N, C-alpha and C positions, 0 to 999 in steps of 0.2 A: 529413787531418783532424787537428786538434790533439788532444793528450791531454786527456781529460775525467775529472775526479774529482768525481762528483756525490754529494752527501750531504744528505738531507732527512729527519731522524728524527722530525719532528713529526707526530703523528697528527691528522688533521683530521676532525671530525664536524660535519656541518651538518644541522640538522633543526628543525622546530618543537618548542618545549619541550625543546631539546637537553640542558639541564642536569638537569632533573628526570627525564628518560627515562634518563639515563646517570649517575645519582648513585652507582651502585656503583663506578664507576671511581675515585672519590676514596678509597675504602677501601683500595686497594692502596698508597697512599702514606703511611699512618700515621694516628694518632689526633689529631694536633694540626695545624690549618691556620692560616695567616696570610693574611688577605684584604687586598689593597692596592688602593685605588681613590681617586677624587677626592671632592670634597665633596658633590655633589648629583646628578650625572647618573645614577649607577648606582641611586639611589633613584627618580628620575623614570622611568627606562626599565624598572625592575623586575628588573634583572640581579642586584643585591645580594640582594634578597629570595629570588630563585630559588636563588642559591648557598647562602645560609644555610639555606634549607629543605632543600636537598639534603644539606648537611653534617649537619644535625640528624637527618634521616631515617637517615643512616648511623652516627649516634652519634659524630660527630667534633667535638671541642672546637675552637673557633675564636676568634681575635682579629681585630679590624678596625682597619686604619690607613686613615683616609678623609680625609687632608689632603694629597694629592699635588697640587702646583701644575702649571700648564702649563710646559713646559720644565723639568722637575724638576732640583733642585740636588743636589750631592753631600751637602750638609747634610741634606736630606730623606731621602736613601738611608740615611744613618747612623742617623737616628731610626727608620726602618722596621726596620733590622737590629737595633737595640737592643731593640725590642719583640719581634722574632722570637727573639732569643737568650734573652730573659727567659721567653718562653713555651715555649722548646725546640721551636719549630715543625718539623714533619717535612716540610712542603711549603708552597708559597706560590701563591696564586691572584691573578693580576692581572686586574682588571676595568676596562675603559674603553678609551681610545685609547692612543697611544704612550706618554704620560707615565706612567700607572700601571703598564703592563705592562713598560716599560723599567726603571722603578724596582724592580719586583718581581724582575726578572732580576739587577740589580746587588745588591740587598739579599740575594738568595738566596746570592750568592757570599760576602758578609760573614757571613751567619748560619752557613754551612757551615764557615767558617774563623774561629773566634772570635778569633784573634790578629791577623787581618788588619785593616788600616785602609783608608780610602777611597783612599789613595795606591796601595795594592796593586791596585786596580782597573785601573791603567794600567801596572803594571810586572811583573805576575806572571801570565802567561796560563795557567799550569798549574792555577790554583785552580778548583775545581768548585763549582757551585751546588747547593743542595737542589732537588728537582724543582719546576718551575714549570708551572702550567696557565694558559692565556690565554683570557680571555673578552672578545673585542673588541666594543666598542659604537660604533665609528666605522668608516668604510670609507676608510682612507687610509694609515696607517703601514705596515700589513703586518707589524708586529712579531710577530704571532702565529705567523709562519712564518720568522722570521729569527733568527740567533744574536746580533743586535746590541742594544746598549742605549746610547742617546745621552743624555748628561747635561750639565747646565750647570755649568761650572767657573767660579765667580765670581772666583777668583784669577787665572786666565788670561784671563778675560773672553771666553769662547767656549763652544761646545758641542762635545763630542767623545765618541767611542765607547770603552767599556771594552774591555780587551784580551782578556777571557775570551769564549769562545763559548758562549752559553747559549740553546739551542733549547728552547722549551716542549715539555713532554711531549705535551700535547694543545692543540689550538686548537678551541674549542667555539663554533660559529657559529649564531646565531639572528637572523634579520632583524628580529624584533620589537624588538630592542634599539636598532635604528637608526631606528625609525619616529618617535620624538619628537625626533630630532636637529634642532637649529635650522638654518634655511636656510643661513646664512653658514658655519657649521661644516661642513655637508654639502658645500658647494662647495669650501671650502679643503682639506678632507681628501681629496676626490675628485681634486683637482688634485695633491695630494701623491702619490696612487697613480699618476696619469698620469706624473709626473716619475720615479717609480721605474721604470715600464715603459720610458720613453724612455731614461733614463740606463743602465739595465741592458742594453737592446738595443744601444746604441752603445758599450758598455764594451769595453775591451781584454780583459777576462776573460770575455766572453760565449762561450757554446758552443751546440752544436746543441740541447741540451735547454733551456737558459735562453731561447734564441731562440724555440723552439716555444711556451713558456709566455708569453713577452712578446707574441708575435703574437696569441695567444688573448686575453690581457688587453686589448690595444689594441683588438681587435675588439669585446669586451664594452663597453669604454668608448665606442667609436664608436656602438654601438647605443643608448647613453643620451644621446648628444650633444644631440639636439633637446630632450629632456625636461629636461636640465640647463639649456639656454638658457631654457626656459619656466619653470624652477624647479618642475617637475611631478614631485615625488619620490614616486611611487607605490611600492607594495610590490615590484612587479616591477623597477622601476628600482633601488631600493635593494638588492635581491637581486643584480642584475648588478654594481652597484658594489662590493658586499661581496666577491663572488668575484673581481672585477678587482683589488681591494686585496690579498686573500690570495694570489692568483697573483703579483702584483707583489712581494710579500714573498718568495715562492719564487724569483723572478728575481734580486733583489738579494742573496739569501742566497748565490748563486753568483757573481754578477758585480760586486756592490757598486754604490755610487752614485759620481757624479763631480762635474763642475763646478757645476751648479746647486745641489746640496746643500752643497758646500763654500762656495760664494759666498753662499748664503742664510743660513748660520749668523750672519754678521755683521749682516745685516738684522734677524734675529730678536733677537739679543742686544742690540744697541745701539738698536734702534728699536721693539722689541716687535711686529714684524710677524709674524703667524701663520706657522708653518713652511711649510704648503702654499702660501700666497700668496707667501712669499719665494722659494720654488722656481719657482712658476708664472710669475712676472713675468720670469724669466730664460730661459724655455724657447725662446722664438722666437729670441733672439740666439744661444743655445747651438746650436740646430739650424742656423742660418745659418753658424756657425763650423765645424761638423762637416764634415770632408772626405769622409765616406761618404755621398755624395748619393743613392746607390741606397737605402740604408737610410732616409734621411730621406724619400724618396718613398714607401717602403713604409709608414712610420709614418703619413704623411698619408692614404694610401690606406685603411689599416685604420681610421683615425679618421673616414673619409668626409669628409675636408677637402680642398679643391682645392689650396691652396698655403699657404705660411708666413704670408702676410698675413692670410688667413682665420683661421688658427690664432691669430695675434697679436690679431686683433679679438675672437675668442671669449674668450681669456684676459683681455683688457682689460675686456670687458663683464662677465665673471664676477667678476673679482678687484678691479676698481677701480684707481685710481691710487695710487702711493706718492709723496708730495710732501714728506716730511720728511727727505730724504737729500740732502746737499750734494755738490758735486764734491770738496771736501776730504775728505769722509767716504769716498767710493769710492776715492780714491787710497790711503787708509790700508787699506781692506779688500782692495784688489788686492795690496798688500804682504803682508797676512796670508795670502791665498789662494795667493800665489806660493810660500809656504813649506809649504803643505799637501801633502806628498809622497804621502800615502795617496790623496787624491782625484785629484791630477794623474796618478798612474801608471795610474789606471783609464781615462784618456782615451787613445785609440790613437795620437795624434800629439802632437808637442811643443806645450806651452802656455807662453807667456811672460807676464810681468806686463802688457805692453801689450795682449795679447789679452784678458786678464781685465778690464782697465780699459775696453776698448772694449765688452765685453759688458755691463758695468755701465752705461756711458754710454748705449748704445742702449736698454737695458731701462728705464732710469729717465728717459730723455729729458733728459739733462744735457749 
């Protein structure tokens, strides 16, 4: 058995009214909190109000940054950090999906290191963040249990991960925050969680612990498959998807993501395709390319799917077509991906530019 070094410091609490019931935990992090969230979703689902009520109950002063965009930019992170430095924030609470929580992680690093700039997010892994608490309101990114923060770099025209490892102190899970999530976002984010589970399970860095988690996450997703097809997102379904997503985060915290994520970044950046959809459309061709056919069969078994064609049909029906990408585009994106050493090394067998181009072609019917 290969050497295993497993580390998962995030404390997970899942409960109804989890924030108000556990408001006392905020007090241990100081008297000034910075809340980072998007424009409207945290207001609609009630998570922002629950957090501010909890902070007020504990006598904690707070500031709110509520302008995080989808696929957040380095410029946005700098604005958050400026607010946090001005307030002298002791800790930061990220509310939402991957965009606000990832932004909170990166801003936490800059707040804790006043002389640091956005460029240091990619060249100084020793920098530490102020404490981060995650309140996920989607079931997809799993960022509440990972050390990663993925940001959009408009100068390099791509998305990439900061080099610091920032695990949230707590992940506070409450299914009620997912109940008002729109249908399309529910589907795209759940497919993102599925891609985490699949990529983590097939990763060269997977181990016996991450495998056990991945198999449980895939089983949970498989139990929701028919309801996802019918778009019947009950409380029970959303709860299972929430746990599948959080588990998937625990998987990739150890094993990382690989080809679909790396390839999907160009589809998101250049064509504004939602992250989960960009990954999902690539999954069938990725599994066809994988040489570990035993694991591919195990994935299909756990998902209660007969074969890759059935999986492809499911993904196509749920995600729809992508028809604004040309052959010239994917040639360029294959070049970009062929240079992405971080993602390539997570795949257990050699990957060439021609393999990447074929996966793009097959996935996009070009």
